[in-house]
N, C-alpha and C positions, 0 to 999 in steps of 0.2 A: 683709353690707347689708340683708337680712331678719332677723337674728337679732339685728342690733341694733335695728332697728324693733321687732319684736318684744318687746324688754327694756323700750324706750322705753314702749311699751305697756300692760303688765304691771305697771312703776312706777306709771306714770300711773294707773292702775285704784286702787291700792293707796292710794296718796297719799290719794284720792278716798274709800274706802271704808274706813279705817282711823280715821278722826276719827269718822265715824257710830257704828262699833261702840265708840270709845269711849264716845259720848256716849249709847249706848244699855244701856251696864253701868252698873248701878244702884251699886257697889263706886265706879267710877274718874270718875263721874259729877261728885262734888264737888271731883275736882281738875283740874278742867278749866281754868281761870286757870293754876294752874302747868302746866300742859301745854305752854298756849298761849306761857309765858316759858322753857321748856325747849325748844319748838321755834324761838322767837327767838335764844338761848342759841345753839343747834345748828348752824343757820344761821349766824352769825356765826362760830362756832370752824370750818366748813368753809370757807368763804370766806375766811377769813386762811390755814388751810391747802393749800386745793387752786388751782390752777392757773386760767388766765381761759378753757380752753377749755370745761371742765366745770360752769363757773358758769352758763352760762343755764340747761342744764338744769333742776340741782340749784335754782335760783332759783326755777323756776316751779313745782315740786315743793314746796320749802316753802313758797310763797305759799300755791300751792293747800289744801294742809295746815292754816296757820293760818284760812285764810278761811273753810276749810268749818268748824273747829272755831268758831270765833268765830260763823259766821251759824246753826250749829245749834244751838248750846249758846241763843242769844239769839231763837228765836220761828221760826225753818226760813223759810216764805215771808213769814210776818208780821214777820220780823225789820229793822230800821232798819238794816242793814249789808247786806242783801241786793242793793244796787249793787252790792259789791263783785265779784260772780261777773261780770258784764258785762267788768271788765277783765281777769279772770283769764280770763275764755274768750277774750276777744281776743288776750288773750299767748300762749294756748296754739294760738288760729288762725293766729297769723303766725310762730309758733317750730315746728309740727310740721305732719305730714300732714294730711292732709283727715281721713280715715278714724279717725287719732287722736281727734280735736276732736271727732267724731261720737260716738265713744266716751265720752269724757270729759263731753261734752254729756249721754248717756242715761245715764250711772253719777251725775252728780249731780242729776238731773231723778229719781230713784230712791232 
């Protein structure tokens, strides 16, 4: 049980940090729109190929990465899409443990 929770926490942190690293890289930053499209296509393909048992967690991770990418590329806290964070954090609060939600909130703020 502990190993599964730890694995989920690490994956959550990676889905939060990787979009930030993508945007901060000057070589990759012009391809942000394509990255959003690739994330959407990867999510659709995963949803078609996988069973329903893992879809909840993976859906949240894809949505977190997509929202992070969109918000960071459109102005961070001044972004008109910033309200989407509230929905993502609510979905995490309903689906994961309390300390995992705390960790995702801390990494989102950083």
